[in-house]
N, CA, C and O atoms as CSV, one atom per row, in Angstrom:
chain,resi,resn,atom,element,x,y,z
A,1,UNK,N,N,0.860,-1.162,0.000
A,1,UNK,CA,C,0.000,0.000,0.000
A,1,UNK,C,C,0.907,1.225,0.000
A,1,UNK,O,O,1.792,1.367,0.843
A,2,UNK,N,N,0.664,2.101,-0.964
A,2,UNK,CA,C,1.494,3.295,-1.066
A,2,UNK,C,C,0.929,4.464,-0.259
A,2,UNK,O,O,1.678,5.258,0.311
A,3,UNK,N,N,-0.403,4.559,-0.218
A,3,UNK,CA,C,-1.033,5.649,0.523
A,3,UNK,C,C,-2.412,5.197,0.966
A,3,UNK,O,O,-3.126,4.532,0.215
A,4,UNK,N,N,-2.781,5.552,2.170
A,4,UNK,CA,C,-4.127,5.250,2.651
A,4,UNK,C,C,-4.647,6.424,3.455
A,4,UNK,O,O,-3.923,7.022,4.251
A,5,UNK,N,N,-5.912,6.744,3.237
A,5,UNK,CA,C,-6.596,7.749,4.042
A,5,UNK,C,C,-7.758,7.059,4.732
A,5,UNK,O,O,-8.695,6.596,4.083
A,6,UNK,N,N,-7.688,6.995,6.058
A,6,UNK,CA,C,-8.770,6.384,6.806
A,6,UNK,C,C,-9.994,7.298,6.822
A,6,UNK,O,O,-11.125,6.813,6.849
A,7,UNK,N,N,-9.780,8.614,6.805
A,7,UNK,CA,C,-10.911,9.543,6.762
A,7,UNK,C,C,-11.705,9.378,5.468
A,7,UNK,O,O,-12.936,9.364,5.486
A,8,UNK,N,N,-11.000,9.254,4.355
A,8,UNK,CA,C,-11.652,9.120,3.052
A,8,UNK,C,C,-11.918,7.660,2.688
A,8,UNK,O,O,-12.589,7.379,1.695
A,9,UNK,N,N,-11.388,6.726,3.495
A,9,UNK,CA,C,-11.504,5.294,3.192
A,9,UNK,C,C,-11.025,5.020,1.759
A,9,UNK,O,O,-11.708,4.377,0.962
A,10,UNK,N,N,-9.833,5.532,1.470
A,10,UNK,CA,C,-9.264,5.460,0.132
A,10,UNK,C,C,-7.832,4.956,0.203
A,10,UNK,O,O,-7.037,5.431,1.014
A,11,UNK,N,N,-7.505,3.989,-0.654
A,11,UNK,CA,C,-6.146,3.461,-0.775
A,11,UNK,C,C,-5.676,3.754,-2.191
A,11,UNK,O,O,-6.407,3.533,-3.157
A,12,UNK,N,N,-4.450,4.253,-2.308
A,12,UNK,CA,C,-3.858,4.535,-3.609
A,12,UNK,C,C,-2.599,3.695,-3.750
A,12,UNK,O,O,-1.718,3.715,-2.890
A,13,UNK,N,N,-2.534,2.959,-4.848
A,13,UNK,CA,C,-1.373,2.134,-5.163
A,13,UNK,C,C,-0.729,2.672,-6.434
A,13,UNK,O,O,-1.421,2.952,-7.413
A,14,UNK,N,N,0.579,2.815,-6.423
A,14,UNK,CA,C,1.334,3.180,-7.613
A,14,UNK,C,C,2.190,1.971,-7.956
A,14,UNK,O,O,3.090,1.591,-7.207
A,15,UNK,N,N,1.887,1.374,-9.109
A,15,UNK,CA,C,2.495,0.105,-9.481
A,15,UNK,C,C,3.586,0.271,-10.524
A,15,UNK,O,O,3.446,1.021,-11.490
A,16,UNK,N,N,4.669,-0.444,-10.302
A,16,UNK,CA,C,5.733,-0.552,-11.286
A,16,UNK,C,C,5.583,-1.849,-12.058
A,16,UNK,O,O,4.591,-2.560,-11.899
A,17,UNK,N,N,6.544,-2.153,-12.875
A,17,UNK,CA,C,6.498,-3.337,-13.724
A,17,UNK,C,C,6.373,-4.648,-12.969
A,17,UNK,O,O,5.827,-5.614,-13.501
A,18,UNK,N,N,6.873,-4.699,-11.730
A,18,UNK,CA,C,6.811,-5.938,-10.953
A,18,UNK,C,C,5.381,-6.359,-10.671
A,18,UNK,O,O,5.119,-7.537,-10.428
A,19,UNK,N,N,4.457,-5.419,-10.700
A,19,UNK,CA,C,3.060,-5.745,-10.389
A,19,UNK,C,C,2.397,-6.538,-11.510
A,19,UNK,O,O,1.377,-7.187,-11.285
A,20,UNK,N,N,2.961,-6.493,-12.708
A,20,UNK,CA,C,2.433,-7.309,-13.794
A,20,UNK,C,C,2.588,-8.790,-13.461
A,20,UNK,O,O,1.832,-9.623,-13.962
A,21,UNK,N,N,3.568,-9.118,-12.618
A,21,UNK,CA,C,3.827,-10.512,-12.246
A,21,UNK,C,C,3.093,-10.933,-10.978
A,21,UNK,O,O,3.066,-12.120,-10.653
A,22,UNK,N,N,2.508,-10.001,-10.265
A,22,UNK,CA,C,1.838,-10.342,-9.008
A,22,UNK,C,C,0.382,-9.905,-9.002
A,22,UNK,O,O,-0.129,-9.431,-7.987
A,23,UNK,N,N,-0.280,-10.067,-10.140
A,23,UNK,CA,C,-1.685,-9.662,-10.256
A,23,UNK,C,C,-2.576,-10.386,-9.262
A,23,UNK,O,O,-3.485,-9.779,-8.696
A,24,UNK,N,N,-2.336,-11.658,-9.042
A,24,UNK,CA,C,-3.185,-12.430,-8.120
A,24,UNK,C,C,-3.073,-11.888,-6.703
A,24,UNK,O,O,-4.084,-11.742,-6.016
A,25,UNK,N,N,-1.856,-11.587,-6.256
A,25,UNK,CA,C,-1.659,-11.045,-4.911
A,25,UNK,C,C,-2.296,-9.668,-4.773
A,25,UNK,O,O,-2.916,-9.360,-3.755
A,26,UNK,N,N,-2.139,-8.839,-5.807
A,26,UNK,CA,C,-2.733,-7.501,-5.780
A,26,UNK,C,C,-4.257,-7.595,-5.734
A,26,UNK,O,O,-4.907,-6.855,-4.996
A,27,UNK,N,N,-4.819,-8.503,-6.522
A,27,UNK,CA,C,-6.273,-8.677,-6.533
A,27,UNK,C,C,-6.774,-9.144,-5.169
A,27,UNK,O,O,-7.803,-8.672,-4.685
A,28,UNK,N,N,-6.051,-10.063,-4.560
A,28,UNK,CA,C,-6.450,-10.564,-3.238
A,28,UNK,C,C,-6.426,-9.445,-2.198
A,28,UNK,O,O,-7.347,-9.328,-1.389
A,29,UNK,N,N,-5.378,-8.628,-2.219
A,29,UNK,CA,C,-5.283,-7.513,-1.270
A,29,UNK,C,C,-6.368,-6.478,-1.540
A,29,UNK,O,O,-6.989,-5.968,-0.608
A,30,UNK,N,N,-6.600,-6.165,-2.826
A,30,UNK,CA,C,-7.646,-5.200,-3.175
A,30,UNK,C,C,-9.012,-5.686,-2.699
A,30,UNK,O,O,-9.801,-4.904,-2.169
A,31,UNK,N,N,-9.288,-6.965,-2.886
A,31,UNK,CA,C,-10.565,-7.538,-2.441
A,31,UNK,C,C,-10.714,-7.398,-0.937
A,31,UNK,O,O,-11.783,-7.033,-0.449
A,32,UNK,N,N,-9.647,-7.686,-0.199
A,32,UNK,CA,C,-9.695,-7.563,1.265
A,32,UNK,C,C,-9.960,-6.114,1.662
A,32,UNK,O,O,-10.796,-5.854,2.527
A,33,UNK,N,N,-9.258,-5.171,1.040
A,33,UNK,CA,C,-9.428,-3.754,1.364
A,33,UNK,C,C,-10.849,-3.288,1.055
A,33,UNK,O,O,-11.449,-2.568,1.853
A,34,UNK,N,N,-11.390,-3.688,-0.086
A,34,UNK,CA,C,-12.758,-3.316,-0.451
A,34,UNK,C,C,-13.740,-3.892,0.565
A,34,UNK,O,O,-14.701,-3.224,0.946
A,35,UNK,N,N,-13.508,-5.112,1.001
A,35,UNK,CA,C,-14.377,-5.719,2.011
A,35,UNK,C,C,-14.296,-4.997,3.355
A,35,UNK,O,O,-15.200,-5.123,4.181
A,36,UNK,N,N,-13.224,-4.243,3.577
A,36,UNK,CA,C,-13.081,-3.442,4.798
A,36,UNK,C,C,-13.683,-2.048,4.625
A,36,UNK,O,O,-13.673,-1.247,5.559
A,37,UNK,N,N,-14.209,-1.757,3.430
A,37,UNK,CA,C,-14.858,-0.471,3.183
A,37,UNK,C,C,-14.033,0.543,2.418
A,37,UNK,O,O,-14.479,1.673,2.217
A,38,UNK,N,N,-12.832,0.165,1.984
A,38,UNK,CA,C,-11.965,1.088,1.250
A,38,UNK,C,C,-12.269,1.065,-0.244
A,38,UNK,O,O,-12.714,0.053,-0.785
A,39,UNK,N,N,-12.022,2.191,-0.898
A,39,UNK,CA,C,-11.919,2.238,-2.350
A,39,UNK,C,C,-10.432,2.085,-2.658
A,39,UNK,O,O,-9.593,2.622,-1.935
A,40,UNK,N,N,-10.101,1.365,-3.712
A,40,UNK,CA,C,-8.702,1.178,-4.093
A,40,UNK,C,C,-8.504,1.738,-5.492
A,40,UNK,O,O,-9.190,1.351,-6.438
A,41,UNK,N,N,-7.553,2.658,-5.604
A,41,UNK,CA,C,-7.168,3.206,-6.901
A,41,UNK,C,C,-5.758,2.730,-7.225
A,41,UNK,O,O,-4.857,2.830,-6.393
A,42,UNK,N,N,-5.572,2.217,-8.425
A,42,UNK,CA,C,-4.243,1.777,-8.870
A,42,UNK,C,C,-3.823,2.589,-10.083
A,42,UNK,O,O,-4.597,2.791,-11.018
A,43,UNK,N,N,-2.595,3.043,-10.048
A,43,UNK,CA,C,-2.012,3.778,-11.165
A,43,UNK,C,C,-0.661,3.162,-11.485
A,43,UNK,O,O,0.054,2.720,-10.585
A,44,UNK,N,N,-0.311,3.131,-12.762
A,44,UNK,CA,C,1.022,2.704,-13.154
A,44,UNK,C,C,1.991,3.868,-12.954
A,44,UNK,O,O,1.607,5.032,-13.062
A,45,UNK,N,N,3.248,3.540,-12.661
A,45,UNK,CA,C,4.281,4.573,-12.482
A,45,UNK,C,C,4.294,5.560,-13.642
A,45,UNK,O,O,4.319,6.773,-13.436
A,46,UNK,N,N,4.276,5.024,-14.876
A,46,UNK,CA,C,4.377,5.912,-16.043
A,46,UNK,C,C,3.150,6.811,-16.177
A,46,UNK,O,O,3.239,7.898,-16.748
A,47,UNK,N,N,1.997,6.364,-15.652
A,47,UNK,CA,C,0.800,7.198,-15.659
A,47,UNK,C,C,0.975,8.377,-14.700
A,47,UNK,O,O,0.588,9.502,-15.017
A,48,UNK,N,N,1.557,8.118,-13.532
A,48,UNK,CA,C,1.799,9.178,-12.555
A,48,UNK,C,C,2.802,10.179,-13.113
A,48,UNK,O,O,2.629,11.389,-12.966
A,49,UNK,N,N,3.848,9.672,-13.751
A,49,UNK,CA,C,4.884,10.552,-14.302
A,49,UNK,C,C,4.373,11.335,-15.512
A,49,UNK,O,O,4.638,12.531,-15.637
A,50,UNK,N,N,3.641,10.662,-16.403
A,50,UNK,CA,C,3.236,11.289,-17.657
A,50,UNK,C,C,1.890,11.992,-17.627
A,50,UNK,O,O,1.582,12.771,-18.529
A,51,UNK,N,N,1.073,11.729,-16.594
A,51,UNK,CA,C,-0.259,12.337,-16.557
A,51,UNK,C,C,-0.661,12.638,-15.115
A,51,UNK,O,O,-1.729,12.226,-14.662
A,52,UNK,N,N,0.189,13.348,-14.411
A,52,UNK,CA,C,-0.072,13.619,-12.999
A,52,UNK,C,C,-1.384,14.391,-12.815
A,52,UNK,O,O,-2.092,14.163,-11.835
A,53,UNK,N,N,-1.717,15.295,-13.734
A,53,UNK,CA,C,-2.972,16.040,-13.601
A,53,UNK,C,C,-4.179,15.101,-13.672
A,53,UNK,O,O,-5.140,15.261,-12.920
A,54,UNK,N,N,-4.126,14.136,-14.569
A,54,UNK,CA,C,-5.209,13.172,-14.685
A,54,UNK,C,C,-5.315,12.283,-13.459
A,54,UNK,O,O,-6.416,11.953,-13.018
A,55,UNK,N,N,-4.169,11.893,-12.907
A,55,UNK,CA,C,-4.147,11.070,-11.697
A,55,UNK,C,C,-4.743,11.842,-10.524
A,55,UNK,O,O,-5.575,11.318,-9.782
A,56,UNK,N,N,-4.311,13.087,-10.364
A,56,UNK,CA,C,-4.823,13.918,-9.270
A,56,UNK,C,C,-6.326,14.130,-9.431
A,56,UNK,O,O,-7.063,14.081,-8.446
A,57,UNK,N,N,-6.784,14.362,-10.635
A,57,UNK,CA,C,-8.223,14.555,-10.880
A,57,UNK,C,C,-9.009,13.296,-10.514
A,57,UNK,O,O,-10.076,13.385,-9.907
A,58,UNK,N,N,-8.488,12.132,-10.880
A,58,UNK,CA,C,-9.148,10.865,-10.543
A,58,UNK,C,C,-9.242,10.696,-9.032
A,58,UNK,O,O,-10.287,10.309,-8.509
A,59,UNK,N,N,-8.156,10.984,-8.337
A,59,UNK,CA,C,-8.157,10.879,-6.866
A,59,UNK,C,C,-9.149,11.875,-6.277
A,59,UNK,O,O,-9.933,11.518,-5.398
A,60,UNK,N,N,-9.125,13.101,-6.744
A,60,UNK,CA,C,-9.999,14.149,-6.231
A,60,UNK,C,C,-11.471,13.746,-6.355
A,60,UNK,O,O,-12.262,13.976,-5.441
A,61,UNK,N,N,-11.829,13.145,-7.489
A,61,UNK,CA,C,-13.221,12.749,-7.730
A,61,UNK,C,C,-13.671,11.622,-6.798
A,61,UNK,O,O,-14.870,11.440,-6.585
A,62,UNK,N,N,-12.729,10.871,-6.246
A,62,UNK,CA,C,-13.065,9.769,-5.340
A,62,UNK,C,C,-13.153,10.210,-3.879
A,62,UNK,O,O,-13.638,9.462,-3.030
A,63,UNK,N,N,-12.686,11.417,-3.590
A,63,UNK,CA,C,-12.733,11.897,-2.212
A,63,UNK,C,C,-14.161,12.259,-1.837
A,63,UNK,O,O,-14.900,12.796,-2.661
A,64,UNK,N,N,-14.554,11.973,-0.611
A,64,UNK,CA,C,-15.909,12.341,-0.202
A,64,UNK,C,C,-16.058,13.859,-0.137
A,64,UNK,O,O,-15.117,14.574,0.206
A,65,UNK,N,N,-17.238,14.328,-0.468
A,65,UNK,CA,C,-17.532,15.749,-0.378
A,65,UNK,C,C,-17.799,16.085,1.078
A,65,UNK,O,O,-18.700,15.517,1.696
A,66,UNK,N,N,-17.018,17.006,1.627
A,66,UNK,CA,C,-17.249,17.341,3.042
A,66,UNK,C,C,-18.613,17.990,3.219
A,66,UNK,O,O,-19.033,18.816,2.409
A,67,UNK,N,N,-19.284,17.611,4.268
A,67,UNK,CA,C,-20.572,18.237,4.550
A,67,UNK,C,C,-20.322,19.479,5.383
A,67,UNK,O,O,-19.440,19.490,6.241
A,68,UNK,N,N,-21.101,20.531,5.132
A,68,UNK,CA,C,-20.896,21.762,5.906
A,68,UNK,C,C,-21.218,21.528,7.374
A,68,UNK,O,O,-22.163,20.818,7.717
A,69,UNK,N,N,-20.416,22.139,8.228
A,69,UNK,CA,C,-20.647,22.031,9.666
A,69,UNK,C,C,-21.573,23.159,10.092
A,69,UNK,O,O,-21.397,24.299,9.663
A,70,UNK,N,N,-22.545,22.860,10.921
A,70,UNK,CA,C,-23.441,23.929,11.367
A,70,UNK,C,C,-22.699,24.941,12.228
A,70,UNK,O,O,-21.743,24.607,12.928
A,71,UNK,N,N,-23.154,26.171,12.159
A,71,UNK,CA,C,-22.558,27.219,12.988
A,71,UNK,C,C,-22.927,26.980,14.449
A,71,UNK,O,O,-24.006,26.469,14.749
A,72,UNK,N,N,-22.031,27.350,15.346
A,72,UNK,CA,C,-22.364,27.242,16.769
A,72,UNK,C,C,-23.567,28.127,17.104
A,72,UNK,O,O,-23.813,29.121,16.420
A,73,UNK,N,N,-24.311,27.776,18.146
A,73,UNK,CA,C,-25.463,28.598,18.526
A,73,UNK,C,C,-25.074,30.061,18.729
A,73,UNK,O,O,-24.054,30.368,19.345
A,74,UNK,N,N,-25.898,30.946,18.205
A,74,UNK,CA,C,-25.655,32.367,18.385
A,74,UNK,C,C,-24.800,32.991,17.292
A,74,UNK,O,O,-24.596,34.205,17.296
A,75,UNK,N,N,-24.289,32.183,16.343
A,75,UNK,CA,C,-23.459,32.740,15.272
A,75,UNK,C,C,-24.223,32.694,13.952
A,75,UNK,O,O,-25.159,31.910,13.795
A,76,UNK,N,N,-23.825,33.525,13.021
A,76,UNK,CA,C,-24.472,33.566,11.711
A,76,UNK,C,C,-25.392,34.775,11.626
A,76,UNK,O,O,-25.515,35.560,12.566
A,77,UNK,N,N,-26.046,34.899,10.447
A,77,UNK,CA,C,-26.913,36.058,10.254
A,77,UNK,C,C,-28.249,35.834,10.953
A,77,UNK,O,O,-28.742,34.713,11.080
A,78,UNK,N,N,-28.807,36.950,11.399
A,78,UNK,CA,C,-30.106,36.908,12.072
A,78,UNK,C,C,-31.069,37.820,11.327
A,78,UNK,O,O,-30.722,38.925,10.909
A,79,UNK,N,N,-32.248,37.338,11.180
A,79,UNK,CA,C,-33.281,38.151,10.562
A,79,UNK,C,C,-34.018,38.885,11.678
A,79,UNK,O,O,-34.593,38.260,12.569
A,80,UNK,N,N,-33.995,40.219,11.621
A,80,UNK,CA,C,-34.635,41.007,12.675
A,80,UNK,C,C,-36.056,41.381,12.322
A,80,UNK,O,O,-36.797,41.901,13.157
A,81,UNK,N,N,-36.446,41.111,11.058
A,81,UNK,CA,C,-37.796,41.435,10.642
A,81,UNK,C,C,-37.999,42.894,10.340
A,81,UNK,O,O,-39.139,43.317,10.147
A,82,UNK,N,N,-36.939,43.694,10.290
A,82,UNK,CA,C,-37.069,45.118,10.017
A,82,UNK,C,C,-36.848,45.397,8.564
A,82,UNK,O,O,-36.917,46.550,8.139
């Protein structure tokens, strides 16, 4: 595992040529991670080097959208009715 975010439940793997020979092991690990609730993204090294903007965009789209936090009591705009 190259990177994991427990908050986003996201695992990112950057694979080199050796991963072409260990597809079964990678699939087994990915299956286990998915069963634990993670999303798994895999990128080839050359994809990261040659298309970093595309890789970042793919990762960004998989991140959960933060929900707005409510303001503490007494803060924010008030309508006075005037």
